[in-house]
C-alpha positions in Angstrom: 2.2 21.3 36.9 4.9 22.1 39.6 3.5 25.5 40.2 0.0 23.8 40.7 1.5 21.3 43.2 3.4 24.0 45.0 0.3 26.1 45.5 -1.6 23.2 46.8 1.2 22.4 49.3 1.4 25.9 50.7 -0.4 26.4 54.0 -3.5 28.5 53.5 -4.4 29.0 57.3 -2.2 29.6 60.3 -3.8 29.2 63.7 -2.5 30.1 67.1 -4.9 30.1 70.1 -7.8 32.4 69.0 -5.7 33.9 66.1 -6.4 32.7 62.5 -4.5 34.0 59.5 -5.9 33.0 56.0 -3.4 33.5 53.3 -5.8 33.1 50.4 -8.0 35.8 51.6 -5.1 37.8 53.3 -7.3 38.2 56.3 -6.7 37.9 60.1 -9.4 36.8 62.5 -9.4 36.9 66.4 -12.1 34.5 67.7 -13.6 34.6 64.3 -13.8 38.4 64.4 -12.0 40.0 61.3 -9.0 42.4 62.2 -8.1 44.9 59.6 -4.2 45.1 59.2 -2.0 47.1 56.9 0.1 45.2 54.2 3.3 45.5 56.4 1.5 44.5 59.6 -0.1 41.5 58.0 3.2 40.3 56.7 4.8 40.7 60.0 2.1 38.7 61.8 2.3 36.2 59.0 6.0 35.7 59.6 5.5 35.4 63.4 2.7 32.8 62.8 4.9 30.8 60.4 7.5 30.8 63.2 5.1 30.3 66.1 6.8 29.4 69.4 10.2 30.3 68.0 12.1 33.3 68.8 12.9 35.3 65.7 15.4 38.0 65.7 14.7 41.7 64.5 17.2 41.0 61.8 15.1 38.0 60.5 12.0 40.0 60.5 13.6 42.9 58.6 15.1 40.6 56.0 11.7 38.8 55.5 9.6 42.0 55.4 11.8 44.7 54.1 14.4 42.8 52.3 17.4 44.2 54.2 19.2 43.6 57.6 18.3 45.3 60.8 20.7 48.2 61.4 21.7 48.0 65.1 23.3 51.4 64.9 20.3 53.3 64.2 17.2 53.7 66.3 15.0 54.3 63.3 15.0 50.6 62.4 14.1 49.5 65.9 11.4 52.4 66.3 9.9 51.2 62.9 9.6 47.6 64.0 8.5 48.4 67.5 5.8 50.7 66.1 4.4 48.0 63.8 4.4 45.4 66.6 2.6 47.9 68.7 -0.1 48.5 66.2 -0.6 44.8 65.6 -1.0 44.3 69.3 -3.5 47.2 69.7 -5.6 46.0 66.9 -5.7 42.4 68.2 -6.5 43.7 71.7 -9.5 45.7 70.4 -11.2 42.2 69.7 -9.6 40.2 72.7 -7.1 41.6 75.2 -5.4 38.1 75.6 -4.6 38.0 71.8 -2.3 41.0 72.0 -0.2 39.1 74.7 0.7 36.3 72.2 3.3 38.6 70.6 6.0 38.4 73.1 9.1 40.7 73.1 12.3 38.8 73.6 14.4 41.6 75.1 17.6 42.5 73.2 16.7 40.0 70.5 13.3 40.1 68.7 9.9 38.6 69.1 8.0 35.3 69.6 4.4 34.4 68.9 3.6 32.3 71.8 2.3 32.1 75.4 4.1 34.2 78.0 4.5 31.8 80.9 6.2 34.6 82.9 3.5 37.3 82.6 1.8 38.6 85.5 -1.5 36.9 85.7 -3.3 40.0 87.4 -5.6 42.0 85.3 
């Protein structure tokens, strides 16, 4: 019975602006258009959506997705995460350019899913 109650209490959908992530279907939508993500990319976006409007460190993301701490001494960990974030942004941008800007880089720290109030409005 506890497992049943826990599954009912889990959030099935996360929404932020035009983004929608459905955990039951393991699908991501931008403005109701499906976006195909890899297993890792989906999990990174899920983590960011679960922590929307909160700065999350690279270390937090690594522990959540890969199960180990971010190694600040190697560039391979940083490149790995940067590449995944870039791929996610590009896939979201194919549907809506604005959606890719919801994943904000917090310089020397990590990332945040939110609105960038300091971005240049020119496009």
